[in-house]
matplotlib code that plots the C-alpha trace (Angstrom):
import matplotlib.pyplot as plt

x = [-14.0, -13.0, -9.3, -8.1, -5.3, -3.8, -0.7, -0.3, -2.4, -5.6, -5.0, -7.9, -10.3, -9.2, -9.7, -13.0, -14.2, -12.8, -15.2, -18.2, -17.2, -16.9, -20.2, -21.9, -20.2, -18.5, -15.4, -12.3, -8.5, -6.2, -3.3, -1.9, -0.3, -1.1, -0.3, 0.1, 3.6, 4.8, 5.3, 5.0, 1.5, 2.4, 3.3, -0.3, -2.0, -0.2, -1.0, -4.9, -4.8, -3.1, -5.7, -8.6, -7.2, -6.1, -9.7, -8.8, -11.0, -14.3, -13.2, -11.0, -10.7, -7.4, -6.7, -3.9, -3.9, -5.9, -6.9, -5.4, -1.5, -2.8, -5.4, -2.6, -0.6, -3.5, -4.4, -1.1, -2.3, -4.2, -7.7, -7.9, -10.4, -9.5, -11.9, -11.1, -14.6, -15.4, -19.2, -22.0, -23.0, -19.6, -19.1, -22.4, -21.6, -18.4, -19.8, -23.0, -21.0, -17.0, -17.3, -14.9, -13.5, -11.3, -12.6, -9.9, -10.5, -8.3, -8.0, -7.0, -10.3, -13.1, -13.8, -14.4, -18.1, -18.1, -15.5, -18.1, -20.8, -18.9, -17.6, -21.3, -22.4, -19.8, -20.3, -23.9, -24.0, -24.3, -22.5, -25.6, -23.9, -25.5, -23.9, -21.3, -20.0, -18.7, -17.1, -15.4, -14.5, -12.7, -10.9, -9.6, -8.6, -6.4, -4.6, -3.8, -2.6, -5.3, -6.6]
y = [-6.4, -2.9, -1.8, 1.4, 3.3, 7.0, 9.1, 11.8, 14.4, 12.0, 10.3, 12.3, 11.2, 7.7, 7.7, 9.0, 6.5, 3.5, 4.8, 4.7, 1.1, 0.1, 1.4, -0.2, -3.5, -3.5, -5.2, -3.5, -3.7, -0.7, -0.7, 2.5, 4.9, 5.1, 8.7, 12.3, 11.6, 12.6, 9.6, 8.9, 7.7, 5.5, 2.4, 2.8, 3.1, 0.0, -2.0, -1.1, -1.5, -5.1, -5.9, -5.1, -6.6, -9.8, -10.2, -10.0, -6.8, -6.0, -2.3, 0.4, 3.7, 6.0, 9.3, 12.0, 15.5, 16.1, 12.6, 13.1, 11.7, 8.6, 7.9, 8.3, 5.8, 3.4, 3.6, 2.2, -0.8, -3.0, -3.2, -0.2, 2.6, 4.8, 7.9, 11.2, 12.5, 15.9, 15.5, 13.3, 13.2, 12.3, 9.4, 8.0, 8.4, 7.0, 3.8, 3.9, 4.9, 3.8, 0.9, 2.5, 0.1, 2.7, 5.9, 8.6, 11.6, 14.5, 15.6, 19.0, 19.3, 18.0, 17.6, 14.3, 14.3, 14.5, 11.8, 9.6, 10.7, 9.9, 6.5, 5.7, 6.5, 4.6, 1.6, 1.5, 2.4, -0.5, -0.4, 0.2, -1.8, -1.9, 0.6, 1.6, -2.1, -1.4, 1.4, -0.2, -3.1, -0.3, 0.9, -2.7, -2.8, 0.4, -1.4, -4.5, -2.2, -3.2, 0.4]
z = [3.5, 2.8, 2.1, 3.7, 3.4, 3.6, 4.2, 6.4, 4.9, 4.6, 8.3, 9.8, 7.0, 7.3, 10.9, 10.4, 8.0, 10.0, 12.9, 10.5, 9.5, 13.0, 14.1, 11.2, 11.6, 8.2, 7.8, 6.9, 6.9, 7.7, 5.8, 7.2, 7.8, 11.6, 12.2, 10.9, 10.7, 7.1, 5.1, 0.9, -0.2, -3.1, -0.7, 0.9, -2.6, -3.6, -0.6, -1.0, -4.8, -4.7, -2.1, -4.5, -7.4, -5.4, -4.2, -0.5, -0.5, -2.2, -2.5, -1.4, 0.2, 0.0, 1.6, 1.3, 1.0, -2.2, -3.2, -6.5, -5.7, -4.0, -6.7, -9.6, -7.7, -7.3, -10.7, -11.9, -10.8, -13.4, -13.0, -10.4, -11.0, -8.4, -8.4, -6.3, -5.1, -3.3, -3.5, -2.9, -6.7, -7.8, -5.2, -6.6, -10.3, -10.2, -8.8, -11.0, -14.3, -13.8, -11.4, -9.2, -7.2, -5.0, -3.5, -3.1, -0.7, 0.2, 4.1, 2.7, 0.6, 2.5, 6.2, 8.2, 8.1, 4.2, 4.2, 5.9, 3.5, 0.4, 1.8, 2.5, -0.8, -2.5, -0.4, -0.9, -4.8, -7.2, -10.6, -13.2, -16.0, -19.4, -21.6, -18.8, -18.9, -22.6, -21.2, -18.5, -21.0, -23.1, -20.2, -19.6, -23.1, -22.7, -19.7, -22.0, -24.9, -27.3, -27.6]

ax = plt.figure().add_subplot(projection="3d")
ax.plot(x, y, z, "-o")
ax.set_aspect("equal")
plt.show()
């Protein structure tokens, strides 16, 4: 299951990704928001981040105006590696090298077609492991206050 969330600035991107997931019979849960009415992004980042960390979701996709604010909020949750992506290379590399578990995108930065492309790449790209696994372990050590 994929966890989805957004604020008003990312609503259209989330809806485009939702349509893609439905068309491809990929299970998801939409944690909101459900319109373009102004809301704060942190509660939606928290809902998606906790769903990923609790194992309710395989990964998450979050959208706000730039992708930046919602990624900062999601990254406050231990174990979350939320990455802002604006192009296909970044979407692939954040999975291959960073084992990112939440894709973040900005509705004022990219259009709906690009959001769907990035989501597809993010969902289909595996983590390379190897030397990158050591780096992910170091990130976890920072979260535990050990590094």
